[in-house]
C-alpha positions as CSV (number, residue, x, y, z in Angstrom):
1,M,127.3,27.2,-231.2
2,D,127.8,29.9,-228.6
3,Q,127.6,32.6,-231.2
4,Q,124.4,31.1,-232.6
5,R,122.8,31.1,-229.1
6,S,123.8,34.7,-228.6
7,F,122.2,35.7,-231.9
8,E,119.0,33.8,-231.1
9,S,118.7,35.4,-227.6
10,G,117.9,38.8,-229.1
11,L,120.6,40.5,-227.0
12,I,122.7,41.4,-230.0
13,P,120.7,44.0,-232.0
14,Y,122.7,43.7,-235.3
15,V,125.7,42.0,-236.9
16,Q,128.3,44.0,-238.6
17,F,130.4,42.3,-241.4
18,G,134.0,43.3,-242.0
19,R,135.2,44.7,-245.3
20,N,136.7,41.4,-246.2
21,E,133.3,39.7,-246.1
22,G,132.0,41.1,-249.4
23,G,130.1,37.9,-250.2
24,L,128.0,38.1,-247.0
25,Q,127.3,41.8,-247.6
26,H,126.1,41.1,-251.1
27,F,124.0,38.2,-250.0
28,H,122.3,40.3,-247.2
29,Y,121.8,43.3,-249.6
30,W,119.8,41.1,-251.9
31,L,118.0,39.2,-249.1
32,D,116.8,42.5,-247.7
33,R,115.6,43.6,-251.2
34,F,113.6,40.4,-251.6
35,V,112.1,40.4,-248.1
36,S,111.1,44.0,-248.2
37,A,109.6,43.9,-251.7
38,P,105.9,44.5,-252.0
39,A,103.7,41.5,-252.8
40,G,103.4,40.8,-256.5
41,V,106.7,42.3,-257.6
42,S,108.4,39.8,-259.9
43,T,111.9,38.5,-259.3
44,A,112.9,39.9,-262.7
45,A,111.8,43.4,-261.6
46,L,113.8,43.2,-258.4
47,L,116.9,42.0,-260.2
48,A,116.6,44.8,-262.9
49,A,116.3,47.6,-260.4
């Protein structure tokens, strides 16, 4: 809970994952792709690129 409050406070500008946390890195890579995609781009197009 303390970590969550720290993140929500905005005082921590970013979170860096370690090399052993590949699943989280992969998840956030795809999350960033979907969030930053222009409107109207299909999921299939995002996954193919």
